[in-house]
Every structure is written in structure tokens, then in C-alpha cells.
C-alpha positions in Angstrom: 0.0 0.0 0.0 2.8 2.4 0.9 4.7 3.8 -2.0 8.5 3.3 -2.3 10.4 6.2 -0.7 14.1 7.0 -1.3 16.5 5.6 1.3 18.0 8.0 3.9 21.4 7.7 2.4 20.1 8.8 -0.9 18.8 12.1 0.5 21.9 12.8 2.6 23.6 14.4 -0.3 20.9 15.6 -2.6 23.0 18.4 -4.1 25.3 15.8 -5.7 22.6 14.1 -7.7 22.1 14.9 -11.3 19.4 17.4 -12.4 17.4 14.7 -14.3 17.6 12.2 -11.5 16.3 14.8 -9.0 13.5 15.9 -11.3 12.5 12.3 -12.1 12.3 11.4 -8.4 10.3 14.5 -7.6 7.9 13.8 -10.4 7.5 10.2 -9.2 6.8 11.5 -5.6 4.2 14.0 -7.0 2.5 11.2 -8.9 2.6 9.0 -5.9 1.0 11.7 -3.7 -1.8 12.2 -6.3 -2.5 8.5 -6.4 -2.6 8.3 -2.6 -5.0 11.3 -2.5 -7.3 9.6 -5.0 -7.1 6.4 -3.0 -7.9 8.4 0.2 -11.0 9.9 -1.5 -12.2 6.5 -2.6 -11.4 5.0 0.8 -13.3 7.9 2.5 -16.4 7.1 0.6 -16.2 3.5 1.7 -15.6 4.6 5.3 -18.7 6.8 5.1 -20.8 3.9 4.0 -19.3 1.6 6.6 -19.9 4.2 9.4 -23.5 4.7 8.2 -24.0 0.9 8.3 -22.5 0.7 11.7 -24.7 3.5 13.1 -27.8 1.8 11.6 -26.9 -1.5 13.3 -25.9 -0.2 16.7 -27.8 3.0 17.3 -30.1 1.3 19.9 -27.3 -0.5 21.8 -25.3 2.4 23.3 -25.9 5.3 25.6 -23.3 8.0 25.4 -23.5 11.8 25.6 -26.4 14.1 25.2 -25.5 14.7 21.6 -25.6 11.0 20.9 -29.1 10.8 22.5 -30.2 13.8 20.4 -29.2 11.9 17.2 -31.1 8.9 18.5 -34.2 11.1 19.0 -33.8 12.5 15.5 -33.7 9.0 14.1 -36.8 8.1 16.1 -38.6 11.2 14.7 -37.6 10.1 11.1 -38.9 6.6 11.8 -42.2 7.9 13.1 -42.7 10.2 10.1 -41.8 7.3 7.8 -44.3 5.1 9.5 -47.0 7.8 9.2 -46.1 8.2 5.5 -46.3 4.4 5.0 -49.8 4.2 6.6 -51.0 7.1 4.4 -49.5 5.5 1.3 -51.4 2.3 2.2 -54.6 4.3 2.6 -54.1 6.0 -0.7 -53.3 2.7 -2.4 -56.6 1.3 -1.0 -58.5 4.4 -2.2 -56.9 4.0 -5.7 -57.9 0.4 -5.8 -61.5 1.3 -4.7 -61.7 4.0 -7.4 -60.5 1.6 -10.1 -63.0 -1.0 -8.9 -65.8 1.6 -9.0 -64.8 2.6 -12.5 -64.9 -1.0 -13.6 -68.3 -1.5 -12.1 -69.6 1.7 -13.7 -68.3 0.6 -17.1 -70.0 -2.8 -16.6 -73.3 -1.2 -15.6 -73.2 1.2 -18.6 -72.5 -1.7 -20.9 -75.5 -3.6 -19.5 -77.8 -0.6 -19.9 -76.5 -0.1 -23.5 -77.2 -3.8 -24.3 -80.7 -3.4 -22.9 -81.4 -0.3 -25.0 -80.0 -2.1 -28.1 -82.3 -5.1 -27.3 -85.3 -2.6 -27.2 -84.2 -0.9 -30.3 -83.8 -4.0 -32.4 -87.6 -4.9 -32.9 -88.4 -1.2 -33.4 -85.7 -0.9 -36.1 -87.1 -4.0 -37.8 -90.7 -2.5 -37.7 -89.4 0.8 -38.9 -87.7 -0.8 -41.9 -91.0 -2.7 -42.7 -93.0 0.5 -42.5 -90.6 2.3 -44.8 -90.9 -0.6 -47.3 -94.7 -0.5 -47.2 -94.8 3.3 -47.7 -92.2 3.0 -50.5 -94.4 0.4 -52.2 -97.6 2.6 -52.0 -95.5 5.5 -53.2 -94.4 3.5 -56.3 -98.0 2.6 -57.1 -99.0 6.3 -56.7 -96.2 7.3 -59.0 -97.4 4.8 -61.6 -100.9 6.1 -61.5 -99.7 9.7 -61.8 -97.6 8.8 -64.7 -100.6 7.2 -66.5 -102.6 10.3 -65.8 -99.8 12.5 -67.2 -99.7 10.3 -70.3 -103.4 10.6 -70.7 -103.2 14.3 -70.5 -100.5 14.4 -73.1 -102.6 12.2 -75.4 -105.6 14.5 -75.0 -103.4 17.5 -75.9 -102.1 15.7 -79.0 -105.7 15.0 -80.1 -106.6 18.7 -79.6 -103.7 19.8 -81.8 -104.7 17.3 -84.4 -108.2 18.5 -84.4 -107.1 22.1 -84.8 -104.9 21.2 -87.7 -107.8 19.4 -89.5 -109.9 22.5 -89.1 -107.3 24.6 -90.8 -107.0 22.4 -93.9 -108.8 23.8 -97.0 -110.2 22.2 -98.9 -111.0 19.6 -96.3 -109.7 16.1 -97.0 -111.9 13.4 -98.3 -111.6 11.3 -95.1 -112.3 14.2 -92.8 -115.3 12.5 -91.3 -113.4 9.3 -90.5 -110.6 11.3 -88.8 -113.1 13.3 -86.8 -114.8 10.2 -85.6 -111.5 8.6 -84.6 -110.5 11.7 -82.7 -113.9 11.8 -81.0 -113.6 8.1 -80.1 -110.2 8.5 -78.5 -111.2 11.6 -76.6 -114.3 9.7 -75.2 -112.0 6.8 -74.0 -109.7 9.4 -72.3 -112.7 11.0 -70.7 -113.8 7.7 -69.4 -110.4 6.6 -68.1 -109.4 9.9 -66.4 -111.9 9.8 -63.5 -110.9 6.2 -62.8 -107.2 7.2 -62.6 -108.0 10.2 -60.4 -110.1 8.0 -58.1 -107.2 5.5 -57.8 -104.8 8.3 -57.1 -107.1 9.7 -54.3 -107.4 6.2 -52.8 -103.6 5.7 -52.8 -103.1 9.1 -51.2 -105.6 8.2 -48.6 -103.8 4.8 -48.0 -100.4 6.4 -47.5 -101.5 8.7 -44.7 -101.7 6.0 -41.9 -98.4 4.6 -43.2 -96.7 8.0 -42.9 -98.2 8.4 -39.4 -97.0 4.9 -38.3 -93.5 5.6 -39.8 -93.3 8.9 -37.9 -94.2 7.2 -34.7 -91.6 4.6 -35.1 -89.0 7.2 -36.0 -89.8 9.1 -32.8 -89.4 5.9 -30.7 -86.1 5.2 -32.3 -85.0 8.8 -31.7 -85.9 8.5 -28.1 -83.8 5.4 -27.7 -80.9 7.1 -29.5 -81.2 10.0 -27.1 -81.1 7.7 -24.2 -78.0 6.0 -25.6 -76.3 9.3 -26.1 -77.2 10.5 -22.7 -76.0 7.3 -21.0 -72.7 7.4 -22.9 -72.2 11.0 -21.9 -72.9 10.2 -18.2 -70.6 7.2 -18.3 -67.8 9.3 -19.9 -68.2 12.1 -17.3 -68.1 9.6 -14.4 -65.0 8.0 -15.9 -63.3 11.4 -16.3 -64.1 12.2 -12.7 -62.8 8.9 -11.4 -59.6 9.2 -13.5 -59.0 12.7 -12.1 -59.4 11.3 -8.6 -57.0 8.5 -9.4 -54.4 10.9 -10.9 -54.7 13.1 -7.8 -54.2 10.1 -5.5 -51.2 9.0 -7.6 -49.7 12.4 -7.2 -50.2 12.3 -3.5 -48.7 8.9 -3.4 -45.7 10.0 -5.5 -45.2 13.0 -3.2 -45.2 10.7 -0.1 -42.7 8.3 -1.8 -40.5 11.3 -2.5 -40.8 12.5 1.0 -40.0 9.0 2.3 -36.9 8.8 0.1 -35.8 12.3 1.4 -36.3 11.1 5.0 -34.2 8.0 4.2 -31.4 10.3 2.9 -31.7 12.6 5.9 -31.4 9.6 8.3 -27.9 8.9 6.9 -26.4 11.9 8.6 -27.4 10.9 12.2 -26.5 7.3 11.4 -23.1 8.6 10.2 -22.5 10.5 13.4 -23.6 7.6 15.5 -21.4 5.3 13.5 -18.4 7.5 14.1 -19.1 7.7 17.8 -19.4 3.9 17.9 -16.2 3.5 15.9 -14.3 5.9 18.2 -15.5 4.0 21.3 -15.0 0.6 19.5 -18.6 -0.5 20.3 -19.6 -3.3 17.9 -23.2 -4.4 17.2 -24.1 -7.6 19.0 -25.4 -9.4 15.9 -22.8 -8.2 13.4 -19.4 -7.3 15.0 -17.7 -7.3 11.6 -19.3 -3.9 10.9 -16.9 -2.3 13.5 -13.9 -4.1 12.0 -14.7 -2.8 8.5 -14.8 0.8 9.9 -11.5 0.4 11.7 -9.9 -1.2 8.6 -10.9 1.7 6.4 -9.7 4.3 9.0 -6.4 2.4 9.2 -6.0 2.5 5.4 -6.7 6.2 5.3 -4.2 6.9 8.1 -1.5 4.9 6.4 -1.9 6.7 3.1 -1.8 10.1 4.9 1.5 9.1 6.6 2.9 8.1 3.2 1.9 11.5 1.8 3.4 13.3 4.8 6.7 11.4 4.4 6.8 12.2 0.6 6.2 15.9 1.3 9.0 15.9 3.9 11.4 14.4 1.3 10.3 16.9 -1.3 11.0 19.8 1.0 14.6 18.7 1.4 15.2 18.7 -2.4 17.4 21.4 -4.0 14.9 23.8 -5.5 17.5 25.3 -7.9 18.1 22.0 -9.6 14.3 21.4 -9.8 13.8 24.7 -11.5 16.5 23.9 -14.0 14.9 20.5 -14.6 11.5 22.0 -15.2 13.0 24.6 -17.5 14.7 22.0 -19.6 11.6 19.9 -19.8 9.5 22.9 -20.9 12.1 23.8 -23.6 12.1 20.2 -24.9 8.3 20.1 -24.9 8.1 23.3 -26.8 10.7 22.1 -29.4 8.9 18.9 -29.8 5.6 20.7 -30.3 7.1 23.0 -32.9 8.6 20.1 -34.7 5.3 18.2 -34.8 3.5 21.3 -36.1 6.1 21.8 -38.9 5.9 18.1 -39.9 2.2 18.3 -40.1 2.3 21.5 -42.1 4.9 20.1 -44.4 2.9 17.0 -45.0 -0.3 18.9 -45.9 1.5 20.9 -48.7 1.2 18.9 -52.0 4.2 20.7 -53.6 6.6 19.9 -50.7 9.4 17.5 -51.6 10.1 14.3 -49.6 13.7 15.4 -48.8 14.9 19.0 -48.4 18.6 19.3 -49.2 19.2 22.9 -49.8 19.2 25.5 -47.0 17.1 27.9 -49.1 14.4 25.3 -49.4 14.4 24.6 -45.7 14.0 28.3 -44.9 11.2 28.5 -47.5 9.4 25.6 -45.9 9.7 27.1 -42.4 8.9 30.6 -43.5 6.7 30.6 -46.7 6.9 34.4 -46.9 10.7 34.6 -46.8 11.0 35.4 -50.6 9.0 38.6 -50.0 11.5 39.9 -47.5 14.8 38.4 -48.5 17.9 40.7 -48.2 19.7 41.5 -51.4 23.4 40.7 -51.3 25.6 43.7 -52.3 28.8 41.6 -52.7 27.7 39.7 -55.7 24.9 40.5 -58.1 22.1 37.9 -58.5 22.5 35.4 -61.3 20.2 35.8 -64.2 16.8 34.3 -63.5 17.6 33.8 -59.7 17.0 36.0 -56.6 19.3 36.7 -53.8 17.7 34.0 -51.8 19.0 31.3 -54.1 15.7 30.3 -55.7 14.4 30.8 -59.2 12.8 34.1 -59.8 9.0 33.9 -59.7 6.3 36.5 -59.4 6.1 37.2 -55.6 2.3 37.0 -55.4 2.0 33.7 -57.2 4.9 32.2 -55.1 3.2 33.5 -51.9 -0.1 31.8 -52.9 1.5 28.5 -53.8 3.4 28.5 -50.4 0.1 28.7 -48.6 -1.7 26.3 -50.9 -4.1 29.0 -52.1 
């Protein structure tokens, strides 16, 4: 569990050690302290749980100070409130069950009444369909008679037009007498048949009146049953909505009580924790589970050992030469910066498609590191530039185009 520490003879002459050795040992000690602090945090959580469990097991077995008794009274208050909440939750659950049972019974009663209304409506609907059929049959007969009467009136009108046409013919035709007799005969037949058709139409109209009255009565009975069905469905829906609202309200109350119960359970952890710490300090173990006290003592011992290791490591670190440490950190920072710059330049060089795999000339290396160097290169006054080349040793190109190519524009 304890981390390895340098031997006393190694720290006797720390100034003689190398810079890198001192820095590496100091970094190792720092990492070890961080690891121990993380282990202490984890072990503290375990210790808290173990102390809460110890307080929960042994809070009724010891009688210490007044503060201890105050925590016990607080736990008793939480227990009483949780008991009351449990009873209320049971009552609410019974009420919800009763409301759901009532809703089921209401739905069954509504279904029974709807079935009864449907049974009453079935023969009325059958009689209504028969009455509609009888009235439709009489109406078809009446339409046939009216159609015959209309045809007879049309025939009579045709005969009158024919008679008027004969009167206008001059000289009259030779068979005028025969045509007049034929017209007279047809008109006499029409005059004899017209009263018969009118009497039949009157009889049919008289026969449809009771059929219409019977049909109206049956329609009113069916409408009354339909209104009863609609009213019953509306009442059943209103009762169901009311019961559902009551159930939802009871569910909200139950959820609030469950939330309060969970809150009380969380609040009980603090007095249990304090009681567990008192029991651990006085080494009082529960009668039924003495291993709970051993777990608390074990966690405390582990935490204490790690704290001692951290204290020893800090004491060793305070004896280290700070000047050499500063030099070590400066060297490490410089190396890290150089490495970062090299990585950035390698990445930039790899992204440029016109970069060559190997750079052999110094001018090309400078151009790769500083793409804008051809814009600010210094002219050499000792030797004039060669034809077609600049003072920087590269071929003469238009500056703007070279600048765009360097940045991959």
C-alpha cells in the first residue's frame, strides 16, 4: 500500500545528484501523492458507507453523551414520520384500488344498460324498416298512376292539336269524317279513363296517410332510444373522467409521499453517520454483526497509512534542491516546446502537396519554415544575382504567385 520512498542515504547528499535524477524522483513523488490522495478519496467514501451501516446496526445499543441521544431522538422522529407516510400511502393505495373497482363497475353497468337499449331498439328498427318498405311500395303505385294520368293528359293534348290542324285544312280532306270520328272516339276513351285514374290516385293518397303516421311514430321511438343511448354514454364518460381525475390526484399524493420517504431516508444517513463515528471511536460493535466495526476500523487504518505516506513524501520533497528542480522544469519545458514545434512543422509540411520528400538545400528549408521569406529576403551587395535567380537562391517567380503557392491558395 505504501509507495516506495528514497532511502535516507540517498537524501543525505541531494546536491550531488544529477538534475534529471532529482527531477524524475520529484515527479515520481508527486504522482505517488496524487495516487494516494485519489485512494484516500475512494477509501473515505467506503468509510462513510461503513460508518452509516455501523450506526444503523448499533444506534439502539449504546448510551453516550447528550449529543448521541439527540441523534437517536432525531432518528426516532424520522422513523415515526416514515411510519405515518407508510400508513398514508397504504390508505391512498386502497383508495386508488377502490376508485378503479368503481370505474370497472360503472363501465359494466353502462355496458349492461346499453345492451338493454340495443335489445329494445332491435324490434323497433325492424318494424321501422318494414313501415318504410310499405310506404315506398304505395308511393311507387301512386307514382305509376300519376304517370298514367300524365300520359293521358298528353294524349288528350295531342288530339286537340290534331283537331285544330284538321280545321285549318282547306279544302277539307276526303276522309275528314273518318278522322273526326276517330278523334272523338279517342277523346271519349280518355274522358272515361281519367276519372278512374283520379279516383285511384285519391285512394292511394288516402292509404299512405296512416303509413306515414306509423312511420313517424316509429322514428320518434327510435330517436328517443338514440337520445337515451347518447345521454347514457355522456354520463358514463363524465363519471369515468371524474374517477380518472381522482385516481391521478391520488397517484400524485402517493408519489409525493414516496419522494418525502426517500428524502427522510437520505436525511437519516447523517445521524447514522455521526452515531457510527461515535461507535467507531469508542469501539462499540453491534451484537449481531461485530464485523461492521472491524470494517470501519480497517478503512480508518488504510486512510491513516496513506496520509502518513503523503506526509513522508512531502517531507522528502521539502529537502530537495529547488534550484536544480527549476533547471529541470525549464529543460523539460524547452524540450516540450521544441517537440511541439517540430510536430507542427511536420504536419504543415505533410499537408503541402508541392513539398518534396527530402529537403537538401538550406534555401528550401528556410522557405518551408517561412513561406513568406521570398518577399522579405535581403539583397546581397557583394555579388549581383544570377540571371533568372533571386538573392535567396531560388528561381525568380512572381512574388504574389509564389506566396499563394506557399500557402496552398
